[in-house]
C-alpha angles and dihedrals in degrees: 000000000000106000125186115200116196118198123163090223131022134183135318078046102083124231145102097266090050092051093049093047091047093052091046091055093047094049095046092047092048089056095055104268121136101238131189126180122207116199141150120279094223092152111062090201092067119087120254089233132028138166118215138158091357098305137091126243120203114191107200126197112285139146127222108199095132094060093042093052103034108016090240109126109231117137121202117222119240123222091260093054093079094052094049093043093050090053092050093047090052090052094048134088093196132025119204118185129194115224121341093226092085133073100237095055090044091053093045092051091051092049093045092053091048091049094046094243119153107255128213129175139195113210109205103177135044129205115347113271104169110141094227108082095215094052090043091051094050092047091049095048097044094042094048095047095044093044095052090050099044109030096063089055094054123097088214137359115210117218125186101197141026092253091061091045089056089047091053093047090051087051091058100260110148115238092241090059093055115091106203110209142157129236104247122224125202096240092189092058095038098049137129116275143145116291117250109232090200089067091060089058092043091055094040094246126150113275091232139027137067120303121221107195131204121180119186145081117309095247127121093245090066093057099231091143091062089054092048089054089062093064111121147119116332096019139065122211115221122195120194122181149084126286126047125281114243109246130356123323107250124231111280094037138089131195110208098184118222115349117204117240093247091059096045098084090059091048093051091051090056091057129091095196134010118219127187113162094179125155125239098011133115115197097336114203096262090054089052090051092049092049092049087053089057100252126150105245136210116196138166113277119249133162086234089077088068087070086069094049091230124185102245091198091061100034109052111218114184144159110277095241122112098251099055091038091054092045091054092048091048092051094050096045093046095057118056093185092052091048091053092048092048092049093049091048090049092054094047092047092049092050090051100044110019103043109147095215093061091046091049092052091054091050093051091052093051095085098037097115096040111122118230118262120212114250109269105181146329132273 
């Protein structure tokens, strides 16, 4: 089957949507499908066309001023994007878009409907939660309008957590059109192991002391500032992620910038606790990776975690403000036995819920009943 995946960003750009789309392309290609990915060429140093892991990547003209200036990822399509996207939609038998909030998936959905191509979507985020009211308002308006136009035209909409399921149901998507899935983690790659002291030196980290790790974009919605506030004697806060922190990095903390996926397992193994006090997320992909690596984890509390029947003594769920985040970090670092129990629970939970093989099987079944479409062009 000729499958076109449309994602606004794609690796080496770092983010959860990119990671999910990349794994989707790899899995589908490995199982014999002819896969093309359409994404924005926001980095002029990257080639317009590449072949990797058995699939094709087409980087179409796009600009990225919003992310550069604000840290909010939102690429703007260039004039040539439409032409390249139309050609790829014509070639495809199936079009699968990632999150209707963004311009490239919106354009791809429109072209797929016009061309009579079966349309699928993955909705990554639920209701807008950005702390800035203007950004939140724009996200809500654009996401609501685009969703109500695109979701009814999809054969299935994939959702990775109960919050997004509720968002889709509120947007009028029937329950039988929602494909509930999990984001799979390679639990062989992200696995417990001894820390490599050489990595501390390579990243300029102290040779000794506890490591408190945050991985995510440097935007307020991810809660990195609450983690920075926990820097202090006996521990070192490490931030890894794209964007630029607001204000200076305090003593006892290091910002590494973006860390490539192949280096993340080593970074997780250096850490003593993983902390991500983000808003509006339930088990984001970096938290799943940290848990698979056997780390104790501190996340923002949400009633949606009750759908997973988590042990709240071994998964710390707190308000995303500095005081409760610091209190949770203090409690974990002060008790070696607790930290070991939390790490063991994280690993067991990840093996049970986030296994990549089960997630891959669900993805491969998604297109089972899709009728063949005659070839309409070439890539």
